[in-house]
VMD Tcl script that builds the backbone (N, CA, C; Angstrom):
set m [mol new atoms 474]
animate dup $m
set s [atomselect $m all]
$s set {name element resname resid chain x y z} {
  {N N MET 1 A -51.404 120.103 154.822}
  {CA C MET 1 A -50.586 119.129 155.505}
  {C C MET 1 A -51.327 118.720 156.774}
  {N N ASN 2 A -51.431 117.401 157.004}
  {CA C ASN 2 A -52.130 116.967 158.215}
  {C C ASN 2 A -51.187 117.010 159.421}
  {N N ASP 3 A -51.743 116.785 160.608}
  {CA C ASP 3 A -50.969 116.895 161.849}
  {C C ASP 3 A -49.849 115.860 161.931}
  {N N PHE 4 A -50.121 114.668 161.445}
  {CA C PHE 4 A -49.103 113.615 161.513}
  {C C PHE 4 A -47.892 113.980 160.649}
  {N N THR 5 A -48.128 114.465 159.458}
  {CA C THR 5 A -47.048 114.842 158.554}
  {C C THR 5 A -46.247 115.989 159.147}
  {N N LYS 6 A -46.939 116.979 159.748}
  {CA C LYS 6 A -46.245 118.102 160.386}
  {C C LYS 6 A -45.345 117.603 161.525}
  {N N ALA 7 A -45.849 116.648 162.311}
  {CA C ALA 7 A -45.072 116.118 163.439}
  {C C ALA 7 A -43.824 115.391 162.944}
  {N N VAL 8 A -43.966 114.621 161.856}
  {CA C VAL 8 A -42.821 113.894 161.304}
  {C C VAL 8 A -41.786 114.874 160.769}
  {N N VAL 9 A -42.220 115.892 160.031}
  {CA C VAL 9 A -41.300 116.893 159.485}
  {C C VAL 9 A -40.619 117.639 160.628}
  {N N TRP 10 A -41.386 118.072 161.603}
  {CA C TRP 10 A -40.839 118.807 162.746}
  {C C TRP 10 A -39.816 117.941 163.498}
  {N N GLY 11 A -40.113 116.647 163.729}
  {CA C GLY 11 A -39.187 115.746 164.417}
  {C C GLY 11 A -37.906 115.544 163.631}
  {N N THR 12 A -38.021 115.420 162.300}
  {CA C THR 12 A -36.845 115.221 161.458}
  {C C THR 12 A -35.949 116.449 161.483}
  {N N VAL 13 A -36.535 117.637 161.374}
  {CA C VAL 13 A -35.761 118.879 161.404}
  {C C VAL 13 A -35.082 119.040 162.760}
  {N N SER 14 A -35.808 118.767 163.840}
  {CA C SER 14 A -35.244 118.903 165.192}
  {C C SER 14 A -34.081 117.939 165.390}
  {N N LEU 15 A -34.264 116.720 164.939}
  {CA C LEU 15 A -33.205 115.720 165.081}
  {C C LEU 15 A -31.969 116.128 164.292}
  {N N GLY 16 A -32.166 116.666 163.106}
  {CA C GLY 16 A -31.045 117.123 162.287}
  {C C GLY 16 A -30.288 118.256 162.950}
  {N N LEU 17 A -31.019 119.193 163.549}
  {CA C LEU 17 A -30.368 120.309 164.233}
  {C C LEU 17 A -29.593 119.836 165.463}
  {N N LEU 18 A -30.183 118.923 166.225}
  {CA C LEU 18 A -29.512 118.428 167.425}
  {C C LEU 18 A -28.273 117.612 167.074}
  {N N THR 19 A -28.346 116.864 166.009}
  {CA C THR 19 A -27.208 116.048 165.603}
  {C C THR 19 A -26.070 116.931 165.130}
  {N N GLY 20 A -26.372 118.022 164.498}
  {CA C GLY 20 A -25.347 118.923 163.985}
  {C C GLY 20 A -24.651 119.702 165.077}
  {N N CYS 21 A -25.250 119.838 166.236}
  {CA C CYS 21 A -24.659 120.597 167.335}
  {C C CYS 21 A -23.843 119.685 168.231}
  {N N GLY 22 A -22.759 120.190 168.737}
  {CA C GLY 22 A -21.970 119.444 169.717}
  {C C GLY 22 A -21.173 118.336 169.077}
  {N N GLY 23 A -20.457 117.609 169.910}
  {CA C GLY 23 A -19.644 116.495 169.439}
  {C C GLY 23 A -18.400 116.993 168.741}
  {N N GLY 24 A -17.495 116.114 168.493}
  {CA C GLY 24 A -16.272 116.459 167.783}
  {C C GLY 24 A -15.373 117.329 168.621}
  {N N ASP 25 A -14.296 117.800 168.004}
  {CA C ASP 25 A -13.365 118.651 168.733}
  {C C ASP 25 A -13.265 120.007 168.049}
  {N N GLY 26 A -14.352 120.451 167.495}
  {CA C GLY 26 A -14.384 121.709 166.754}
  {C C GLY 26 A -14.522 122.918 167.648}
  {N N GLY 27 A -13.875 122.962 168.755}
  {CA C GLY 27 A -13.938 124.119 169.633}
  {C C GLY 27 A -15.125 124.014 170.548}
  {N N GLY 28 A -15.821 125.088 170.732}
  {CA C GLY 28 A -16.969 125.075 171.613}
  {C C GLY 28 A -16.596 125.710 172.927}
  {N N SER 29 A -17.528 125.700 173.831}
  {CA C SER 29 A -17.308 126.391 175.094}
  {C C SER 29 A -16.979 125.421 176.215}
  {N N GLY 30 A -16.320 124.313 175.930}
  {CA C GLY 30 A -15.958 123.353 176.974}
  {C C GLY 30 A -14.608 123.693 177.573}
  {N N SER 31 A -14.225 122.951 178.585}
  {CA C SER 31 A -12.921 123.176 179.195}
  {C C SER 31 A -11.840 122.533 178.330}
  {N N ALA 32 A -10.630 122.950 178.534}
  {CA C ALA 32 A -9.500 122.424 177.760}
  {C C ALA 32 A -9.315 120.942 178.072}
  {N N PRO 33 A -8.957 120.140 177.073}
  {CA C PRO 33 A -8.773 118.708 177.328}
  {C C PRO 33 A -7.612 118.457 178.293}
  {N N THR 34 A -7.772 117.423 179.114}
  {CA C THR 34 A -6.737 117.062 180.077}
  {C C THR 34 A -5.652 116.269 179.357}
  {N N PRO 35 A -4.394 116.651 179.520}
  {CA C PRO 35 A -3.325 115.908 178.843}
  {C C PRO 35 A -3.219 114.486 179.408}
  {N N GLU 36 A -2.893 113.541 178.546}
  {CA C GLU 36 A -2.754 112.143 178.964}
  {C C GLU 36 A -1.418 111.968 179.683}
  {N N VAL 37 A -1.451 111.338 180.845}
  {CA C VAL 37 A -0.247 111.128 181.639}
  {C C VAL 37 A 0.242 109.702 181.418}
  {N N GLN 38 A 1.487 109.553 181.044}
  {CA C GLN 38 A 2.085 108.239 180.842}
  {C C GLN 38 A 2.735 107.800 182.153}
  {N N THR 39 A 2.244 106.708 182.723}
  {CA C THR 39 A 2.807 106.187 183.963}
  {C C THR 39 A 3.626 104.949 183.644}
  {N N GLN 40 A 4.834 104.938 184.055}
  {CA C GLN 40 A 5.729 103.800 183.855}
  {C C GLN 40 A 5.727 102.962 185.122}
  {N N PHE 41 A 5.967 101.647 184.982}
  {CA C PHE 41 A 6.017 100.779 186.153}
  {C C PHE 41 A 7.114 101.229 187.112}
  {N N SER 42 A 8.194 101.794 186.586}
  {CA C SER 42 A 9.287 102.252 187.451}
  {C C SER 42 A 8.864 103.440 188.309}
  {N N ASP 43 A 7.756 104.103 187.934}
  {CA C ASP 43 A 7.263 105.238 188.713}
  {C C ASP 43 A 6.484 104.802 189.950}
  {N N ILE 44 A 6.171 103.507 190.055}
  {CA C ILE 44 A 5.359 103.008 191.159}
  {C C ILE 44 A 6.279 102.442 192.235}
  {N N ALA 45 A 6.108 102.899 193.455}
  {CA C ALA 45 A 6.933 102.418 194.564}
  {C C ALA 45 A 6.053 101.675 195.557}
  {N N ALA 46 A 6.446 100.451 195.880}
  {CA C ALA 46 A 5.709 99.661 196.866}
  {C C ALA 46 A 6.204 100.014 198.265}
  {N N PRO 47 A 5.339 99.929 199.257}
  {CA C PRO 47 A 5.763 100.211 200.630}
  {C C PRO 47 A 6.831 99.215 201.095}
  {N N THR 48 A 7.620 99.625 202.054}
  {CA C THR 48 A 8.649 98.759 202.612}
  {C C THR 48 A 8.012 97.493 203.175}
  {N N GLY 49 A 8.580 96.351 202.840}
  {CA C GLY 49 A 8.067 95.078 203.332}
  {C C GLY 49 A 7.018 94.445 202.433}
  {N N PHE 50 A 6.555 95.183 201.407}
  {CA C PHE 50 A 5.552 94.634 200.496}
  {C C PHE 50 A 6.204 93.624 199.566}
  {N N GLU 51 A 5.536 92.498 199.346}
  {CA C GLU 51 A 6.049 91.478 198.439}
  {C C GLU 51 A 5.066 91.312 197.293}
  {N N TRP 52 A 5.580 91.339 196.065}
  {CA C TRP 52 A 4.739 91.132 194.889}
  {C C TRP 52 A 4.484 89.642 194.751}
  {N N LYS 53 A 3.271 89.218 195.007}
  {CA C LYS 53 A 2.927 87.802 194.926}
  {C C LYS 53 A 1.557 87.669 194.283}
  {N N GLY 54 A 1.396 86.604 193.562}
  {CA C GLY 54 A 0.103 86.284 192.980}
  {C C GLY 54 A -0.238 84.852 193.328}
  {N N SER 55 A -1.425 84.439 192.993}
  {CA C SER 55 A -1.807 83.048 193.240}
  {C C SER 55 A -2.855 82.639 192.222}
  {N N GLU 56 A -3.057 81.345 192.118}
  {CA C GLU 56 A -4.101 80.823 191.250}
  {C C GLU 56 A -4.738 79.616 191.910}
  {N N HIS 57 A -5.980 79.385 191.556}
  {CA C HIS 57 A -6.723 78.246 192.092}
  {C C HIS 57 A -6.745 77.138 191.052}
  {N N ARG 58 A -6.462 75.921 191.499}
  {CA C ARG 58 A -6.549 74.754 190.617}
  {C C ARG 58 A -7.222 73.624 191.368}
  {N N GLN 59 A -8.014 72.876 190.662}
  {CA C GLN 59 A -8.614 71.681 191.258}
  {C C GLN 59 A -7.693 70.508 190.937}
  {N N VAL 60 A -7.193 69.859 191.984}
  {CA C VAL 60 A -6.284 68.728 191.795}
  {C C VAL 60 A -6.831 67.498 192.508}
  {N N THR 61 A -6.448 66.348 191.992}
  {CA C THR 61 A -6.776 65.080 192.626}
  {C C THR 61 A -5.479 64.472 193.122}
  {N N ILE 62 A -5.435 64.167 194.402}
  {CA C ILE 62 A -4.266 63.534 195.011}
  {C C ILE 62 A -4.547 62.040 195.048}
  {N N LYS 63 A -3.622 61.253 194.479}
  {CA C LYS 63 A -3.810 59.803 194.405}
  {C C LYS 63 A -2.667 59.101 195.121}
  {N N LEU 64 A -3.009 58.174 196.022}
  {CA C LEU 64 A -2.007 57.333 196.672}
  {C C LEU 64 A -1.894 56.047 195.869}
  {N N VAL 65 A -0.667 55.734 195.422}
  {CA C VAL 65 A -0.456 54.548 194.587}
  {C C VAL 65 A 0.747 53.754 195.079}
  {N N SER 66 A 0.798 52.490 194.674}
  {CA C SER 66 A 1.907 51.607 195.019}
  {C C SER 66 A 3.070 51.831 194.058}
  {N N ASN 67 A 4.287 51.879 194.600}
  {CA C ASN 67 A 5.483 51.962 193.762}
  {C C ASN 67 A 5.856 50.602 193.181}
  {N N PHE 68 A 5.289 49.516 193.728}
  {CA C PHE 68 A 5.687 48.169 193.330}
  {C C PHE 68 A 4.630 47.436 192.515}
  {N N SER 69 A 3.374 47.674 192.761}
  {CA C SER 69 A 2.298 46.908 192.120}
  {C C SER 69 A 1.671 47.701 190.981}
  {N N GLN 70 A 1.527 47.028 189.836}
  {CA C GLN 70 A 0.907 47.658 188.675}
  {C C GLN 70 A -0.224 46.799 188.148}
  {N N GLN 71 A -1.151 47.467 187.509}
  {CA C GLN 71 A -2.263 46.777 186.878}
  {C C GLN 71 A -2.587 47.540 185.594}
  {N N GLY 72 A -2.539 46.842 184.471}
  {CA C GLY 72 A -2.783 47.503 183.190}
  {C C GLY 72 A -1.730 48.540 182.864}
  {N N GLY 73 A -0.498 48.341 183.334}
  {CA C GLY 73 A 0.589 49.271 183.046}
  {C C GLY 73 A 0.620 50.514 183.917}
  {N N GLU 74 A -0.280 50.619 184.874}
  {CA C GLU 74 A -0.306 51.785 185.760}
  {C C GLU 74 A -0.183 51.349 187.210}
  {N N SER 75 A 0.383 52.240 188.018}
  {CA C SER 75 A 0.515 51.950 189.448}
  {C C SER 75 A -0.859 51.744 190.061}
  {N N MET 76 A -0.963 50.715 190.893}
  {CA C MET 76 A -2.254 50.406 191.527}
  {C C MET 76 A -2.552 51.400 192.647}
  {N N PRO 77 A -3.802 51.824 192.760}
  {CA C PRO 77 A -4.174 52.726 193.855}
  {C C PRO 77 A -4.159 51.991 195.189}
  {N N ILE 78 A -3.786 52.705 196.220}
  {CA C ILE 78 A -3.828 52.152 197.574}
  {C C ILE 78 A -5.173 52.559 198.157}
  {N N ARG 79 A -6.056 51.605 198.240}
  {CA C ARG 79 A -7.425 51.873 198.689}
  {C C ARG 79 A -7.453 52.138 200.194}
  {N N GLY 80 A -8.478 52.836 200.611}
  {CA C GLY 80 A -8.658 53.140 202.029}
  {C C GLY 80 A -8.527 54.622 202.289}
  {N N GLN 81 A -9.004 55.030 203.441}
  {CA C GLN 81 A -8.928 56.436 203.821}
  {C C GLN 81 A -7.596 56.711 204.505}
  {N N HIS 82 A -6.877 57.694 203.960}
  {CA C HIS 82 A -5.557 58.046 204.479}
  {C C HIS 82 A -5.461 59.567 204.603}
  {N N VAL 83 A -4.789 60.027 205.640}
  {CA C VAL 83 A -4.580 61.458 205.837}
  {C C VAL 83 A -3.426 61.902 204.936}
  {N N VAL 84 A -3.653 62.994 204.196}
  {CA C VAL 84 A -2.641 63.551 203.297}
  {C C VAL 84 A -2.355 64.988 203.728}
  {N N HIS 85 A -1.073 65.331 203.797}
  {CA C HIS 85 A -0.639 66.692 204.131}
  {C C HIS 85 A 0.072 67.274 202.913}
  {N N LEU 86 A -0.213 68.544 202.596}
  {CA C LEU 86 A 0.473 69.242 201.512}
  {C C LEU 86 A 1.279 70.394 202.093}
  {N N PHE 87 A 2.529 70.520 201.625}
  {CA C PHE 87 A 3.438 71.563 202.085}
  {C C PHE 87 A 3.956 72.337 200.877}
  {N N SER 88 A 4.125 73.639 201.017}
  {CA C SER 88 A 4.696 74.445 199.937}
  {C C SER 88 A 6.220 74.372 200.002}
  {N N VAL 89 A 6.849 74.492 198.827}
  {CA C VAL 89 A 8.308 74.452 198.730}
  {C C VAL 89 A 8.762 75.661 197.916}
  {N N VAL 90 A 9.700 76.431 198.484}
  {CA C VAL 90 A 10.309 77.561 197.794}
  {C C VAL 90 A 11.816 77.347 197.844}
  {N N GLY 91 A 12.428 77.177 196.673}
  {CA C GLY 91 A 13.857 76.862 196.628}
  {C C GLY 91 A 14.091 75.513 197.276}
  {N N ASP 92 A 14.996 75.471 198.241}
  {CA C ASP 92 A 15.267 74.237 198.979}
  {C C ASP 92 A 14.537 74.203 200.314}
  {N N VAL 93 A 13.674 75.173 200.565}
  {CA C VAL 93 A 13.014 75.290 201.864}
  {C C VAL 93 A 11.578 74.771 201.782}
  {N N GLU 94 A 11.283 73.755 202.590}
  {CA C GLU 94 A 9.928 73.221 202.696}
  {C C GLU 94 A 9.260 73.847 203.910}
  {N N ASN 95 A 8.067 74.349 203.725}
  {CA C ASN 95 A 7.323 74.923 204.837}
  {C C ASN 95 A 7.029 73.816 205.844}
  {N N SER 96 A 7.251 74.076 207.116}
  {CA C SER 96 A 7.037 73.050 208.142}
  {C C SER 96 A 5.569 72.936 208.557}
  {N N VAL 97 A 4.757 73.904 208.146}
  {CA C VAL 97 A 3.330 73.882 208.469}
  {C C VAL 97 A 2.560 73.509 207.201}
  {N N ALA 98 A 1.732 72.482 207.309}
  {CA C ALA 98 A 0.962 72.034 206.143}
  {C C ALA 98 A -0.006 73.119 205.694}
  {N N MET 99 A -0.045 73.376 204.394}
  {CA C MET 99 A -1.007 74.339 203.857}
  {C C MET 99 A -2.374 73.694 203.702}
  {N N PHE 100 A -2.397 72.352 203.692}
  {CA C PHE 100 A -3.650 71.614 203.558}
  {C C PHE 100 A -3.483 70.233 204.167}
  {N N THR 101 A -4.506 69.774 204.864}
  {CA C THR 101 A -4.574 68.406 205.375}
  {C C THR 101 A -5.959 67.881 205.038}
  {N N GLY 102 A -5.995 66.696 204.430}
  {CA C GLY 102 A -7.278 66.132 204.038}
  {C C GLY 102 A -7.271 64.622 204.125}
  {N N LEU 103 A -8.428 64.025 203.917}
  {CA C LEU 103 A -8.616 62.580 204.022}
  {C C LEU 103 A -9.060 62.042 202.665}
  {N N THR 104 A -8.348 61.021 202.174}
  {CA C THR 104 A -8.736 60.418 200.901}
  {C C THR 104 A -10.039 59.648 201.066}
  {N N ASP 105 A -10.700 59.390 199.937}
  {CA C ASP 105 A -11.897 58.549 199.983}
  {C C ASP 105 A -11.465 57.080 199.988}
  {N N VAL 106 A -12.397 56.166 199.958}
  {CA C VAL 106 A -12.073 54.739 200.071}
  {C C VAL 106 A -11.248 54.226 198.893}
  {N N SER 107 A -11.238 54.958 197.778}
  {CA C SER 107 A -10.427 54.536 196.634}
  {C C SER 107 A -9.007 55.092 196.699}
  {N N GLY 108 A -8.682 55.837 197.762}
  {CA C GLY 108 A -7.334 56.384 197.926}
  {C C GLY 108 A -7.111 57.684 197.178}
  {N N GLU 109 A -8.187 58.403 196.868}
  {CA C GLU 109 A -8.088 59.667 196.140}
  {C C GLU 109 A -8.745 60.800 196.922}
  {N N LEU 110 A -8.255 61.999 196.664}
  {CA C LEU 110 A -8.789 63.201 197.298}
  {C C LEU 110 A -8.782 64.309 196.257}
  {N N THR 111 A -9.938 64.881 195.961}
  {CA C THR 111 A -10.023 66.002 195.023}
  {C C THR 111 A -10.252 67.267 195.830}
  {N N TYR 112 A -9.467 68.311 195.500}
  {CA C TYR 112 A -9.460 69.520 196.318}
  {C C TYR 112 A -9.162 70.730 195.433}
  {N N GLN 113 A -9.796 71.861 195.733}
  {CA C GLN 113 A -9.495 73.136 195.074}
  {C C GLN 113 A -8.346 73.766 195.844}
  {N N ILE 114 A -7.176 73.848 195.231}
  {CA C ILE 114 A -5.975 74.307 195.922}
  {C C ILE 114 A -5.594 75.702 195.434}
  {N N GLU 115 A -5.106 76.538 196.346}
  {CA C GLU 115 A -4.610 77.860 195.976}
  {C C GLU 115 A -3.091 77.793 195.951}
  {N N LEU 116 A -2.523 77.997 194.770}
  {CA C LEU 116 A -1.077 77.927 194.592}
  {C C LEU 116 A -0.516 79.343 194.526}
  {N N ALA 117 A 0.358 79.677 195.464}
  {CA C ALA 117 A 0.992 80.994 195.468}
  {C C ALA 117 A 2.007 81.063 194.329}
  {N N GLY 118 A 2.123 82.220 193.707}
  {CA C GLY 118 A 2.997 82.397 192.553}
  {C C GLY 118 A 4.464 82.172 192.833}
  {N N HIS 119 A 4.908 82.341 194.059}
  {CA C HIS 119 A 6.328 82.182 194.363}
  {C C HIS 119 A 6.698 80.753 194.770}
  {N N TRP 120 A 5.710 79.881 194.944}
  {CA C TRP 120 A 6.013 78.485 195.266}
  {C C TRP 120 A 6.614 77.812 194.042}
  {N N GLN 121 A 7.529 76.898 194.294}
  {CA C GLN 121 A 8.155 76.177 193.191}
  {C C GLN 121 A 7.696 74.728 193.131}
  {N N ALA 122 A 7.292 74.180 194.263}
  {CA C ALA 122 A 6.864 72.777 194.298}
  {C C ALA 122 A 5.880 72.564 195.442}
  {N N ILE 123 A 5.235 71.401 195.389}
  {CA C ILE 123 A 4.344 70.951 196.459}
  {C C ILE 123 A 4.874 69.616 196.957}
  {N N LYS 124 A 5.006 69.495 198.270}
  {CA C LYS 124 A 5.378 68.220 198.882}
  {C C LYS 124 A 4.093 67.619 199.448}
  {N N ALA 125 A 3.784 66.406 199.001}
  {CA C ALA 125 A 2.618 65.685 199.522}
  {C C ALA 125 A 3.131 64.543 200.377}
  {N N MET 126 A 2.522 64.356 201.538}
  {CA C MET 126 A 2.993 63.338 202.471}
  {C C MET 126 A 1.802 62.622 203.104}
  {N N SER 127 A 1.948 61.295 203.242}
  {CA C SER 127 A 0.927 60.488 203.895}
  {C C SER 127 A 1.606 59.301 204.556}
  {N N SER 128 A 0.992 58.775 205.585}
  {CA C SER 128 A 1.488 57.571 206.243}
  {C C SER 128 A 0.473 56.462 205.985}
  {N N VAL 129 A 0.942 55.400 205.301}
  {CA C VAL 129 A 0.071 54.283 204.952}
  {C C VAL 129 A 0.670 53.015 205.536}
  {N N ARG 130 A -0.081 52.362 206.413}
  {CA C ARG 130 A 0.369 51.124 207.063}
  {C C ARG 130 A 1.747 51.294 207.715}
  {N N GLY 131 A 1.955 52.454 208.312}
  {CA C GLY 131 A 3.204 52.731 209.015}
  {C C GLY 131 A 4.353 53.132 208.109}
  {N N ILE 132 A 4.119 53.236 206.825}
  {CA C ILE 132 A 5.162 53.630 205.871}
  {C C ILE 132 A 4.894 55.062 205.422}
  {N N GLU 133 A 5.941 55.904 205.497}
  {CA C GLU 133 A 5.795 57.290 205.076}
  {C C GLU 133 A 5.906 57.375 203.556}
  {N N CYS 134 A 4.908 57.959 202.937}
  {CA C CYS 134 A 4.865 58.122 201.482}
  {C C CYS 134 A 5.012 59.607 201.179}
  {N N VAL 135 A 5.987 59.961 200.327}
  {CA C VAL 135 A 6.283 61.363 200.051}
  {C C VAL 135 A 6.403 61.578 198.542}
  {N N SER 136 A 5.906 62.713 198.096}
  {CA C SER 136 A 5.995 63.089 196.688}
  {C C SER 136 A 6.326 64.571 196.600}
  {N N HIS 137 A 7.264 64.929 195.713}
  {CA C HIS 137 A 7.566 66.330 195.403}
  {C C HIS 137 A 7.135 66.571 193.958}
  {N N THR 138 A 6.284 67.559 193.734}
  {CA C THR 138 A 5.794 67.858 192.392}
  {C C THR 138 A 6.035 69.331 192.094}
  {N N ASP 139 A 6.740 69.613 190.988}
  {CA C ASP 139 A 6.959 70.996 190.573}
  {C C ASP 139 A 5.628 71.642 190.209}
  {N N ILE 140 A 5.461 72.887 190.614}
  {CA C ILE 140 A 4.229 73.619 190.329}
  {C C ILE 140 A 3.978 73.670 188.820}
  {N N ALA 141 A 5.041 73.829 188.041}
  {CA C ALA 141 A 4.897 73.974 186.591}
  {C C ALA 141 A 4.274 72.751 185.928}
  {N N VAL 142 A 4.422 71.569 186.530}
  {CA C VAL 142 A 3.897 70.351 185.896}
  {C C VAL 142 A 2.578 69.883 186.498}
  {N N ILE 143 A 2.104 70.562 187.536}
  {CA C ILE 143 A 0.813 70.176 188.121}
  {C C ILE 143 A -0.289 70.621 187.168}
  {N N VAL 144 A -1.010 69.666 186.627}
  {CA C VAL 144 A -2.150 69.991 185.778}
  {C C VAL 144 A -3.419 69.771 186.582}
  {N N ASP 145 A -3.682 68.520 186.920}
  {CA C ASP 145 A -4.875 68.227 187.710}
  {C C ASP 145 A -4.675 67.041 188.639}
  {N N GLU 146 A -3.432 66.571 188.766}
  {CA C GLU 146 A -3.201 65.379 189.586}
  {C C GLU 146 A -1.834 65.430 190.271}
  {N N ILE 147 A -1.815 65.011 191.531}
  {CA C ILE 147 A -0.570 64.807 192.276}
  {C C ILE 147 A -0.576 63.349 192.700}
  {N N THR 148 A 0.430 62.596 192.250}
  {CA C THR 148 A 0.521 61.180 192.582}
  {C C THR 148 A 1.536 60.999 193.699}
  {N N VAL 149 A 1.122 60.300 194.750}
  {CA C VAL 149 A 2.001 60.018 195.886}
  {C C VAL 149 A 2.280 58.520 195.879}
  {N N GLY 150 A 3.525 58.153 195.582}
  {CA C GLY 150 A 3.905 56.748 195.539}
  {C C GLY 150 A 4.323 56.240 196.905}
  {N N CYS 151 A 3.915 55.009 197.221}
  {CA C CYS 151 A 4.256 54.376 198.498}
  {C C CYS 151 A 4.963 53.051 198.220}
  {N N ASP 152 A 5.966 52.749 199.013}
  {CA C ASP 152 A 6.700 51.486 198.877}
  {C C ASP 152 A 5.909 50.362 199.529}
  {N N ILE 153 A 4.786 50.030 198.921}
  {CA C ILE 153 A 3.888 48.988 199.423}
  {C C ILE 153 A 3.513 48.093 198.247}
  {N N ALA 154 A 3.646 46.781 198.443}
  {CA C ALA 154 A 3.209 45.823 197.424}
  {C C ALA 154 A 1.759 45.452 197.702}
  {N N LEU 155 A 0.938 45.453 196.661}
  {CA C LEU 155 A -0.486 45.154 196.800}
  {C C LEU 155 A -0.834 43.877 196.054}
  {N N ASP 156 A -1.856 43.188 196.539}
  {CA C ASP 156 A -2.421 42.069 195.792}
  {C C ASP 156 A -3.308 42.661 194.712}
  {N N SER 157 A -3.425 41.993 193.570}
  {CA C SER 157 A -4.294 42.520 192.518}
  {C C SER 157 A -5.751 42.330 192.921}
  {N N ASP 158 A -6.597 43.222 192.411}
  {CA C ASP 158 A -8.033 43.164 192.728}
  {C C ASP 158 A -8.699 42.021 192.012}
}
mol reanalyze $m
mol bondsrecalc $m
mol representation Tube
mol addrep $m
């Protein structure tokens, strides 16, 4: 038998012996297995004052549009740069401090990555255009990627 054949036989025998040892639950000299502990949610207590809240990030586009003027069956955008404020709404309570303030682009749109808290029920969007206050309330459940803010302004067609 040459050296290479001896090495292959020796490696095969060694591998077989090592594979046969250990593994499984056939006793051995290990420590006793740790019992699995079942934890129920009712077993967890939050500290006093802790509120269970979650949030998610969504990219939304805020569009300022005319309530009176339409083009192609859709409300016409109110062009120009306008300041937009977003407020969170929980129940009947609107937060008095804006969670976001931004400036639309010249086409009257603003795209923003918004963080929506899980307990909010709606978003109030507000802007002042040509001295007219424009307000929109949008339920969180229906916000996909757009918040439309309608303004009582008549526009000339482009």
